[in-house]
N, C-alpha and C positions, 0 to 999 in steps of 0.2 A: 467473389461475396465478401460480406463484412467479416471482420474478424470478432469472433465469440470468445470472451474470456469468462470463466466461471469462478467466483471467489467462495471459498470454502472456509467455514468456521465449525465450531462445535456448539452444540446445544448448551443452554445456560445450565442444566441440571444434569448433565450426562455423566454417568458413572465411570465411563472410559473415553475421556475426550479425543484420544487418539484414534480410537476406532471410528469415531464420527469422520474424521478426516479420511481416513482410509476408505469408508464407505462411499464418501463423496467423489475419492479418486476413481473408485470402480464404477461408479454410476455415471459420472459425468466426463471421464477420460476419454471415452471412445467418440463422444460428440463434440466436445470442446476443442478450440485452437491452442488454448492454454489455460492452465488451472493456477489459482492464486491461493496459497495457503496463508490464511489470515489468523495470525496470532497477536494482533495489536489493536483491536477493537477496545476503546475504554469503556465499553458499555457492558460487557460480558465479565461477571466477577472472576477474577484470577487468571483471565485469559492471557494478558500480558507476561505472566510468570512463565509461559511457553517460550519466551524468548531467551530464558536462561539457558546457558550453555549445555548442559547435561540433558535438560528437558527437551530443547530444540533438536539436539543430536538424536534423539530417541525417537521424536516426532518424525523427523525427516528420513531418518533411515527407514522406518515403516511406510511412509508416504511414497518414498522413491521405489521401495520394493514392490508396493501394490502397482504403481505405474509401469515398472518393468514387467510385470505378468500379463500386461494388456498388448493386444497386436499393435496399437498406436501408442507410440512413445510420446505422449503429449507433453509439451513443456511444462516444467513446474516453476512456479515464481513464489517468492516469500514476500509478504507485505508486512513491513515494520513500523515502529512507533517512532514519532519523532522526539519523544521525551526520554530517550534512553541516554545514559551517561557514556562517556567516550570509551570506558572500559567495556560496557555492555555492547556497544557497536563494534568494537575490536572482536568480542567474543561471537557475535551474530555472524560477521563476516568470515571469521575463522571456521565456523560450522559450514557456513554457506558454500565454502570453497573446498571443504574436505572431500576427498575422492568418493567416500561412502555416502556422503550427505549433500553432495554438490547440486545446487539448483541451477536453473536455467536463466535466471535473473532476479533482481530485486525491485520490489515496489516501495517508493520512498515519498511520502509516508502516509500513515493512516492520520486521523483526526488527533488533536492535541487535548490533553487534560487543562482544565482551566479552573483558576481560582474563583471564587464568588464574584469578587470584584471584576475580574476580567469577563466573565459571561455576562454580567449585568451591563457593563460598559458595551458589549457587543449587541444588546437587545435581545439576549439569548432568554427563553423562559425555563424554569425548572420543571421537571417531571416528579410525580410523586409515586413511590412504589406501591402503595396500598389506599390511602385516602387523601383528600387535600389537605388534612391537619398533619400528615406524615412529614418527616424530613425531607426537604427538597433534594433531588438527585440531579446532578448536571452531566449531561452527555458531553461527548467530544465535540470541540469547537473546529469548524471547518470555514472553508472561504477565506476571505482576506486577513483575519486574525491568524490564521495558520501559515500563511505565506513564508513570512521570514524564517519562522521555525523550520518549517520543511525543507525550505531551501539550504538552511545550513546544515541541517542533518543529511542532506542529499551531498552536499560538497564533502562532508566527512567521510561518508560511505565511498564517494568516488575516489578519494585519495587512499582508502583502505583496499579497495577492490583492483585499483591500478588498471583498469580497462579489461580485467578479466571476466566481469559479469555484465550484460547489458542492465541498464539501471532505467525505471520509469520513474519520471518526477512527477509527483501528485501534490496538491495542495496549494489553494489560492490562485489558481490560474484563471484569469478572466479576460485576457487580453494578449495580444501579441508580445508586450513587454514582458509580461509576467513569463510567458513561454520561454522567451529568449534567456530570461534569467535562470531557469530550469536548465536549459541546455547548456549554458556558460558554466554551471555548476557540476555538470558532468552527466547529465541525463541523456539516454540514448533515444527515448520516447517520452511524450507527455501523456498525461492523462486528465480528464476534466469530470468533476461531478457537482458541485455547488453552483457553479456557474451556469451549468446545463438548466438548473432549477430556476435560476433568476433571469436568465437571457434566453433559454430555450435551445433545441438543438442546433439552430444557426450559428450559435457562438462558436462551434468547431471550425466552420469554414471561415469565420472572421478571423479566427486566431491563425489559421493556415495561411490565409491571404497576407494579413499582416506580417508575419514572420517573412514570407516571401519577399515581401516589400522591403522590410528592413534589411535583409541579408542580400538584396539585390540578385536574389535568384540562386546564391551559392548553395542554399540549402534545398533547392528544388526538388533533388533526389530523395530527400529524407521527408518531405512534407506531402502528406496525402489526406 
């Protein structure tokens, strides 16, 4: 059967964000193949602060404790932002590798924050919190504008983890060349989202086939 991953986040107005993640683990842990702890969406106010060392340690400690209480020990992955400083990435990896808060992999990365000019240049349209006259709010940029930044972040995380954790490379993958760049930067697996919208589900097959052709079959056991 196909692999089913469940991406968990907290509610925008939650009084206890950590409890939201714990509830998600308890609900979906028994049926998912893996769970993603998403602390990096730019669209939820203050969510990215959960990547701070102390907060992340507290969150993952609770999440892993909840997972360990399940009969099925579903793998836990952490999805991070591409906008973090080198020190922040170091702290995230340190927590992710700590014995009490060790995750089963990292997803690198979520969408990126954009300046007004970057968003306009990409043809993005703002959303408004309340009325069309309110100040525009820009969501996270994905697709081609994200590719280089996410790949750079992936390479930094790969250098920090030194092969100790599987890394899922995400961001701006629309063809085999993009996928190969992510693998070269240290990804164990790749993930698509924006290209699925613009090219449809067949893009996954095209990327896999293109990778096989580019590598002359040397990655055949890693492509599915």
